[in-house]
C-alpha positions in Angstrom: -114.9 -25.5 -14.8 -111.3 -26.8 -15.1 -108.7 -24.3 -13.8 -105.3 -24.1 -15.5 -102.1 -22.7 -14.1 -99.0 -21.0 -15.6 -95.3 -21.4 -14.8 -94.9 -18.1 -12.8 -98.1 -18.7 -10.8 -97.1 -22.3 -9.8 -93.5 -21.3 -9.1 -94.7 -18.6 -6.7 -97.5 -20.6 -5.0 -95.2 -23.7 -4.5 -92.2 -21.6 -3.5 -90.0 -23.2 -6.2 -87.6 -21.1 -8.3 -89.1 -20.4 -11.7 -86.1 -21.8 -13.6 -86.2 -25.0 -11.6 -90.0 -25.4 -12.1 -89.6 -25.0 -15.9 -86.7 -27.5 -16.0 -88.8 -30.0 -14.1 -91.8 -29.5 -16.3 -89.6 -30.2 -19.4 -88.3 -33.4 -17.8 -91.6 -34.8 -16.4 -94.2 -33.8 -18.9 -94.4 -34.4 -22.6 -93.6 -31.4 -24.9 -96.3 -28.8 -24.9 -98.2 -29.2 -28.2 -99.1 -25.5 -28.3 -95.8 -24.1 -27.1 -92.4 -23.7 -28.5 -89.5 -21.3 -28.2 -90.9 -19.1 -31.0 -94.6 -19.3 -30.3 -94.9 -16.8 -27.5 -97.4 -19.1 -25.9 -97.1 -19.7 -22.1 -97.6 -23.3 -21.1 -100.7 -24.0 -19.1 -100.9 -26.8 -16.6 -103.9 -28.8 -15.4 -103.8 -29.7 -11.7 -102.8 -33.2 -12.7 -99.8 -31.9 -14.8 -98.8 -29.6 -12.0 -98.9 -32.4 -9.4 -96.8 -34.7 -11.8 -94.1 -32.0 -12.0 -94.3 -31.3 -8.3 -93.9 -35.0 -7.4 -91.2 -35.6 -9.9 -89.3 -32.5 -8.5 -89.7 -33.8 -5.0 -88.3 -37.2 -5.9 -85.2 -35.4 -7.4 -84.7 -32.6 -4.9 -85.7 -34.2 -1.6 -85.2 -37.9 -2.1 -82.1 -37.5 -4.4 -83.3 -39.8 -7.2 -81.8 -39.2 -10.7 -84.1 -37.7 -13.4 -84.3 -41.1 -15.2 -85.2 -42.8 -11.9 -87.8 -40.2 -11.0 -89.4 -40.6 -14.5 -89.5 -44.3 -14.1 -91.1 -44.0 -10.6 -93.8 -41.6 -12.0 -94.5 -44.0 -14.9 -94.7 -47.0 -12.5 -97.0 -45.2 -10.1 -99.3 -43.4 -12.5 -102.1 -46.0 -12.8 -102.1 -46.7 -9.1 -102.2 -42.9 -8.2 -105.1 -42.4 -10.7 -107.1 -45.2 -9.2 -106.5 -43.9 -5.7 -107.5 -40.3 -6.3 -104.2 -38.5 -6.4 -105.1 -36.9 -9.7 -108.0 -34.6 -9.8 -108.8 -35.7 -13.3 -112.2 -34.8 -14.7 -114.6 -37.4 -16.1 -117.1 -36.3 -18.6 -120.5 -37.8 -17.8 -123.7 -36.7 -19.6 -121.8 -33.7 -21.0 -120.8 -32.5 -17.5 -117.4 -32.5 -15.8 -117.1 -34.6 -12.7 -114.0 -34.4 -10.5 -112.7 -37.5 -8.8 -113.3 -37.6 -5.0 -109.6 -37.4 -4.2 -107.4 -39.7 -2.3 -109.0 -41.6 0.6 -106.8 -42.4 3.6 -103.2 -41.7 4.4 -100.6 -43.3 2.1 -96.9 -43.6 2.2 -94.7 -45.3 -0.4 -91.5 -47.1 0.3 -89.3 -47.1 -2.9 -86.3 -49.5 -3.2 -84.1 -50.0 -6.3 -84.2 -53.5 -7.8 -80.8 -55.1 -8.3 -81.5 -55.7 -12.0 -82.4 -53.1 -14.6 -85.8 -52.9 -16.3 -86.5 -53.3 -20.0 -84.2 -51.3 -22.2 -81.8 -50.6 -19.3 -84.2 -48.3 -17.5 -84.1 -48.2 -13.7 -86.3 -50.7 -11.9 -87.9 -50.4 -8.5 -90.0 -52.2 -5.9 -92.7 -50.3 -4.1 -94.4 -51.0 -0.8 -97.5 -48.8 -0.4 -99.0 -48.5 3.0 -102.5 -47.1 3.6 -102.9 -46.1 7.3 -106.3 -47.2 8.5 -106.1 -46.1 12.1 -103.6 -44.9 14.6 -103.7 -45.4 18.3 -101.4 -43.9 20.9 -100.5 -46.1 23.9 -98.2 -46.1 26.9 -95.9 -48.9 27.6 -93.7 -48.7 30.7 -93.8 -44.9 30.6 -93.0 -44.7 26.8 -95.6 -43.3 24.5 -96.0 -45.5 21.5 -98.0 -45.3 18.3 -99.8 -48.3 16.9 -100.9 -48.2 13.3 -103.2 -50.5 11.4 -102.5 -50.4 7.7 -103.1 -52.2 4.4 -99.9 -52.9 2.3 -99.7 -53.3 -1.4 -96.6 -54.3 -3.4 -95.8 -53.1 -6.9 -92.7 -53.3 -9.1 -91.3 -51.9 -12.3 -91.6 -54.1 -15.4 -93.2 -57.2 -13.9 -91.9 -59.2 -16.8 -88.3 -58.4 -16.2 -88.0 -57.8 -12.5 -88.0 -60.8 -10.2 -90.5 -61.3 -7.5 -90.5 -58.9 -4.6 -87.7 -60.1 -2.2 -88.5 -61.4 1.2 -86.8 -58.5 2.9 -89.1 -56.1 1.1 -92.0 -57.5 3.1 -90.7 -55.8 6.3 -89.5 -52.2 6.6 -87.2 -51.8 3.6 -83.4 -51.5 4.0 -82.3 -48.4 2.2 -85.8 -47.6 0.9 -86.7 -43.9 0.4 -90.2 -42.9 1.6 -92.7 -40.6 0.1 -95.5 -39.5 2.4 -97.8 -39.2 -0.6 -101.0 -38.1 1.2 -99.1 -35.3 3.1 -97.3 -34.2 -0.1 -100.5 -34.1 -2.1 -102.3 -32.1 0.7 -99.4 -29.6 0.9 -99.6 -29.2 -2.9 -103.4 -28.6 -2.9 -103.2 -26.2 0.0 -100.4 -24.2 -1.7 -102.6 -23.8 -4.8 -105.7 -23.0 -2.8 -107.3 -26.1 -4.4 -108.0 -28.2 -1.3 -111.2 -29.7 -2.6 
């Protein structure tokens, strides 16, 4: 059975002011087809919708992206996040609901603004997504170091209008903002008591 959440419940569980949560939901989700100022109907959120709002709000409040930039980032990343299990979307198979298995591995996303704008003057970004495969602690001359093995994927906004990923993007990004997506997703699920 699919669980739905309401504004007040999400605001309380995620420790976000109700007015801020409602503002973010208006910005990062399409209009509620059942709601309206006069309807008296309280918006209901699937877990996917709630995570979309939560991530969009994080981009704005913690990483200091503008609302238009955060919307563009969510749009750019949606397909990738779906294919990597960050949405708990339900697939109907043989008349039964089947939840995705969730995200596998630990992911962090480095986000850097492109110099040129995307189509229609929208913000454009480069993304470097790192999936941590293993971590090993080691000692070198008395210092404790951490060695990570990871896979790296590069994405960009509007491939037709944004030039190839610059060479400096291949290494740690200058001025990039980082989303520890796996940690953020886990925090979200635990707050909702939905840690599948």
